[in-house]
C-alpha positions as CSV (number, residue, x, y, z in Angstrom):
1,M,121.1,138.5,76.3
2,E,119.6,141.6,77.7
3,R,120.3,142.8,81.2
4,R,116.6,142.6,82.2
5,S,116.2,139.0,80.9
6,F,119.4,138.0,82.8
7,L,118.2,139.6,86.0
8,K,114.7,138.1,85.7
9,G,116.2,134.6,85.1
10,F,118.7,135.1,87.9
11,G,116.0,136.1,90.3
12,T,113.9,133.1,89.4
13,V,116.7,130.7,89.9
14,T,117.6,132.3,93.2
15,A,114.0,132.1,94.5
16,C,113.8,128.4,93.5
17,A,117.1,127.6,95.2
18,A,115.9,129.3,98.4
19,L,112.7,127.2,98.4
20,I,114.3,123.7,97.8
21,P,115.6,123.3,101.4
22,T,112.2,124.3,102.8
23,I,110.3,121.8,100.5
24,T,112.8,119.1,101.4
25,H,112.5,119.8,105.1
26,A,108.7,119.7,104.9
27,A,108.8,116.4,103.2
28,D,111.2,115.0,105.9
29,E,108.9,116.2,108.6
30,A,105.9,114.6,106.9
31,K,107.7,111.3,106.8
32,K,108.4,111.5,110.6
33,V,104.8,112.2,111.3
34,T,103.3,109.5,109.1
35,G,106.0,106.9,109.7
36,P,106.8,104.1,107.3
37,N,104.2,102.8,104.8
38,E,103.3,99.9,107.0
39,M,100.1,99.4,109.0
40,S,99.0,96.3,110.8
41,T,95.5,95.0,110.3
42,E,94.5,95.9,113.9
43,S,95.7,99.5,113.6
44,A,94.0,99.8,110.2
45,I,90.7,98.6,111.6
46,A,91.1,100.9,114.6
47,A,91.8,103.8,112.2
48,I,88.7,103.0,110.2
49,T,86.3,102.3,113.0
50,G,87.6,104.6,115.7
51,G,87.6,101.6,118.1
52,K,84.0,100.6,117.5
53,P,83.2,96.9,117.1
54,V,83.1,95.2,113.7
55,T,80.4,92.6,113.1
56,A,80.5,89.9,110.5
57,S,77.3,90.1,108.4
58,A,75.6,88.3,105.6
59,K,74.6,91.8,104.2
60,V,78.2,92.3,103.1
61,S,79.2,90.2,100.1
62,L,82.9,89.8,99.2
63,S,83.8,88.0,96.0
64,A,87.5,87.1,95.3
65,P,89.0,84.0,93.7
66,E,89.9,81.1,96.1
67,I,93.2,80.7,94.2
68,A,94.9,83.6,92.5
69,E,97.4,82.7,89.9
70,N,99.1,86.1,90.1
71,G,99.1,88.0,93.4
72,A,99.8,91.3,91.6
73,V,96.2,91.6,90.2
74,V,93.6,89.8,92.3
75,P,90.0,90.9,91.4
76,V,87.8,91.7,94.3
77,K,84.1,92.7,94.3
78,V,82.2,94.0,97.3
79,S,78.5,94.7,97.6
80,V,76.4,95.6,100.6
81,E,72.6,95.1,100.9
82,S,71.2,98.5,101.7
83,P,68.2,100.6,100.7
84,M,70.6,103.5,100.1
85,S,68.0,106.0,101.5
86,A,68.9,109.2,103.3
87,N,68.3,107.5,106.7
88,D,69.8,104.1,105.9
89,H,72.8,103.8,103.6
90,V,76.4,102.7,103.3
91,K,78.8,105.5,104.0
92,A,82.0,103.7,103.0
93,I,83.5,100.4,102.0
94,H,87.1,99.5,103.0
95,V,89.1,96.6,101.6
96,L,92.0,95.2,103.6
97,A,94.6,92.5,102.9
98,T,95.6,91.1,106.3
99,K,99.2,90.1,105.6
100,N,100.4,92.9,103.3
101,N,102.8,95.4,104.8
102,N,100.2,98.1,104.4
103,T,96.9,96.3,104.8
104,R,94.6,99.1,103.4
105,C,93.9,98.3,99.7
106,A,90.9,100.4,98.9
107,N,88.6,103.0,100.5
108,V,85.3,103.8,98.7
109,Y,83.0,106.5,100.0
110,L,79.3,106.5,99.1
111,T,76.2,108.6,99.4
112,P,72.5,107.7,98.9
113,A,72.8,109.2,95.4
114,N,74.9,106.1,94.4
115,G,71.8,104.0,94.5
116,E,73.7,100.8,95.1
117,A,76.5,99.9,97.5
118,S,78.9,97.9,95.4
119,F,82.3,98.2,93.6
120,G,85.0,96.1,92.1
121,T,88.8,96.6,92.0
122,R,92.0,94.6,91.8
123,V,94.3,94.4,94.7
124,K,97.9,93.2,95.2
125,L,98.5,90.4,97.6
126,G,102.0,89.4,98.7
127,S,101.1,85.9,99.8
128,T,98.2,83.7,100.8
129,Q,96.0,85.7,103.2
130,D,92.5,86.9,104.1
131,V,90.9,89.8,102.2
132,L,88.6,91.7,104.5
133,A,85.8,94.1,103.5
134,I,84.4,96.5,106.1
135,A,81.2,98.5,105.4
136,E,80.5,101.7,107.4
137,M,76.8,102.2,107.8
138,S,75.0,105.5,108.2
139,D,74.0,104.6,111.8
140,G,77.6,104.3,112.8
141,T,77.9,100.5,112.8
142,F,80.5,98.5,110.9
143,L,79.8,95.2,109.1
144,S,82.3,92.9,107.6
145,A,83.0,89.9,105.4
146,K,86.3,88.1,104.7
147,Q,87.6,85.5,102.3
148,N,90.9,83.6,102.2
149,V,92.8,83.9,98.9
150,K,95.6,81.5,98.1
151,V,98.3,83.1,96.0
152,T,100.4,80.8,93.8
153,I,102.7,83.4,92.4
154,G,104.0,86.3,94.6
155,G,102.5,89.7,94.0
156,C,104.4,92.0,96.3
157,G,107.9,90.5,96.1
Protein backbone atom coordinates (compact mmCIF):
# COMPACT_ATOMS: atom_id res chain seq x y z
CA MET A 1 0.00 0.00 0.00
CA GLU A 2 1.30 3.43 -0.88
CA ARG A 3 1.60 6.13 1.72
CA ARG A 4 -0.88 8.45 -0.10
CA SER A 5 -3.54 5.72 -0.30
CA PHE A 6 -3.03 4.94 3.36
CA LEU A 7 -3.33 8.60 4.41
CA LYS A 8 -6.41 9.13 2.21
CA GLY A 9 -8.12 6.06 3.69
CA PHE A 10 -7.11 7.02 7.21
CA GLY A 11 -8.50 10.55 6.71
CA THR A 12 -11.81 9.18 5.43
CA VAL A 13 -12.19 6.80 8.37
CA THR A 14 -11.32 9.56 10.84
CA ALA A 15 -13.87 11.95 9.30
CA CYS A 16 -16.60 9.29 9.40
CA ALA A 17 -15.78 8.42 13.01
CA ALA A 18 -16.04 12.10 13.93
CA LEU A 19 -19.50 12.39 12.31
CA ILE A 20 -21.11 9.31 13.89
CA PRO A 21 -21.69 10.89 17.35
CA THR A 22 -23.16 13.99 15.68
CA ILE A 23 -25.55 11.92 13.55
CA THR A 24 -26.56 9.79 16.54
CA HIS A 25 -27.14 12.89 18.68
CA ALA A 26 -29.31 14.46 15.95
CA ALA A 27 -31.40 11.28 15.72
CA ASP A 28 -31.86 11.23 19.51
CA GLU A 29 -32.95 14.88 19.51
CA ALA A 30 -35.46 14.18 16.72
CA LYS A 31 -36.99 11.37 18.80
CA LYS A 32 -37.38 13.74 21.76
CA VAL A 33 -39.17 16.31 19.61
CA THR A 34 -41.48 13.92 17.77
CA GLY A 35 -42.09 11.57 20.69
CA PRO A 36 -43.24 7.99 20.28
CA ASN A 37 -45.03 6.79 17.17
CA GLU A 38 -48.39 7.02 18.87
CA MET A 39 -51.08 9.58 18.09
CA SER A 40 -54.64 9.57 19.36
CA THR A 41 -57.55 10.10 17.01
CA GLU A 42 -58.36 13.48 18.56
CA SER A 43 -54.80 14.77 18.22
CA ALA A 44 -54.56 13.45 14.65
CA ILE A 45 -57.78 15.24 13.68
CA ALA A 46 -56.56 18.42 15.38
CA ALA A 47 -53.24 18.19 13.49
CA ILE A 48 -55.07 17.77 10.19
CA THR A 49 -57.75 20.42 10.69
CA GLY A 50 -55.96 22.93 12.86
CA GLY A 51 -58.92 22.81 15.25
CA LYS A 52 -61.59 23.50 12.62
CA PRO A 53 -64.82 21.47 12.81
CA VAL A 54 -65.25 18.29 10.75
CA THR A 55 -68.70 17.70 9.23
CA ALA A 56 -70.04 14.29 8.23
CA SER A 57 -71.09 14.50 4.59
CA ALA A 58 -72.67 12.31 1.93
CA LYS A 59 -70.18 13.84 -0.54
CA VAL A 60 -67.45 11.66 0.99
CA SER A 61 -67.74 7.99 0.10
CA LEU A 62 -65.71 5.49 2.13
CA SER A 63 -65.69 1.86 1.06
CA ALA A 64 -64.19 -0.83 3.31
CA PRO A 65 -65.29 -4.38 4.07
CA GLU A 66 -67.65 -4.84 7.02
CA ILE A 67 -65.64 -7.90 8.07
CA ALA A 68 -61.91 -8.12 7.36
CA GLU A 69 -60.53 -11.65 7.51
CA ASN A 70 -57.00 -10.32 7.91
CA GLY A 71 -56.40 -6.99 9.66
CA ALA A 72 -52.96 -6.65 8.08
CA VAL A 73 -54.34 -5.82 4.62
CA VAL A 74 -57.75 -4.15 4.69
CA PRO A 75 -58.73 -2.54 1.37
CA VAL A 76 -60.09 1.00 1.65
CA LYS A 77 -61.43 3.23 -1.13
CA VAL A 78 -62.28 6.90 -0.69
CA SER A 79 -63.93 9.22 -3.19
CA VAL A 80 -65.25 12.76 -2.81
CA GLU A 81 -67.85 14.42 -5.03
CA SER A 82 -66.20 17.57 -6.31
CA PRO A 83 -65.98 19.43 -9.64
CA MET A 84 -62.18 19.62 -9.12
CA SER A 85 -62.09 23.12 -10.58
CA ALA A 86 -59.61 25.81 -9.61
CA ASN A 87 -62.16 27.40 -7.24
CA ASP A 88 -63.77 24.23 -5.87
CA HIS A 89 -61.63 21.14 -5.35
CA VAL A 90 -60.43 18.63 -2.79
CA LYS A 91 -57.01 19.57 -1.42
CA ALA A 92 -56.37 16.41 0.61
CA ILE A 93 -57.90 13.14 1.77
CA HIS A 94 -56.78 11.62 5.07
CA VAL A 95 -57.56 8.08 6.26
CA LEU A 96 -57.46 7.28 9.97
CA ALA A 97 -57.92 4.08 11.98
CA THR A 98 -59.42 5.15 15.30
CA LYS A 99 -57.97 2.43 17.58
CA ASN A 100 -54.50 1.91 16.10
CA ASN A 101 -51.56 3.25 18.13
CA ASN A 102 -50.83 5.72 15.33
CA THR A 103 -54.21 6.50 13.83
CA ARG A 104 -52.99 8.17 10.62
CA CYS A 105 -52.96 5.58 7.83
CA ALA A 106 -52.81 7.61 4.61
CA ASN A 107 -52.56 11.22 3.48
CA VAL A 108 -53.23 12.00 -0.19
CA TYR A 109 -52.78 15.52 -1.53
CA LEU A 110 -54.66 16.57 -4.66
CA THR A 111 -54.88 19.46 -7.14
CA PRO A 112 -57.52 20.35 -9.75
CA ALA A 113 -55.26 18.63 -12.30
CA ASN A 114 -56.19 15.26 -10.75
CA GLY A 115 -59.64 15.58 -12.29
CA GLU A 116 -61.17 13.20 -9.75
CA ALA A 117 -60.90 13.04 -5.97
CA SER A 118 -60.57 9.34 -5.27
CA PHE A 119 -57.98 6.74 -4.31
CA GLY A 120 -57.67 3.25 -2.92
CA THR A 121 -55.17 1.74 -0.51
CA ARG A 122 -54.75 -1.04 2.03
CA VAL A 123 -54.48 -0.25 5.71
CA LYS A 124 -53.43 -2.26 8.74
CA LEU A 125 -56.00 -2.56 11.51
CA GLY A 126 -55.04 -3.95 14.91
CA SER A 127 -58.59 -4.75 15.99
CA THR A 128 -62.23 -4.04 15.21
CA GLN A 129 -62.55 -0.26 14.83
CA ASP A 130 -63.83 2.67 12.80
CA VAL A 131 -62.02 3.79 9.68
CA LEU A 132 -62.41 7.54 9.17
CA ALA A 133 -61.88 9.53 5.97
CA ILE A 134 -61.45 13.31 6.18
CA ALA A 135 -61.52 15.44 3.03
CA GLU A 136 -59.98 18.91 3.12
CA MET A 137 -61.77 21.18 0.66
CA SER A 138 -60.30 24.23 -1.10
CA ASP A 139 -62.60 26.57 0.85
CA GLY A 140 -61.04 25.41 4.14
CA THR A 141 -63.88 23.13 5.27
CA PHE A 142 -63.43 19.51 6.30
CA LEU A 143 -65.88 16.75 5.38
CA SER A 144 -65.82 13.19 6.68
CA ALA A 145 -67.22 9.69 6.45
CA LYS A 146 -66.59 6.68 8.64
CA GLN A 147 -67.23 2.97 8.60
CA ASN A 148 -66.79 0.26 11.20
CA VAL A 149 -64.61 -2.69 10.18
CA LYS A 150 -64.74 -5.93 12.16
CA VAL A 151 -61.32 -7.65 12.18
CA THR A 152 -61.37 -11.42 12.68
CA ILE A 153 -57.58 -12.01 12.64
CA GLY A 154 -55.29 -9.43 14.30
CA GLY A 155 -53.29 -7.19 12.01
CA CYS A 156 -51.03 -5.20 14.32
CA GLY A 157 -50.23 -7.86 16.88
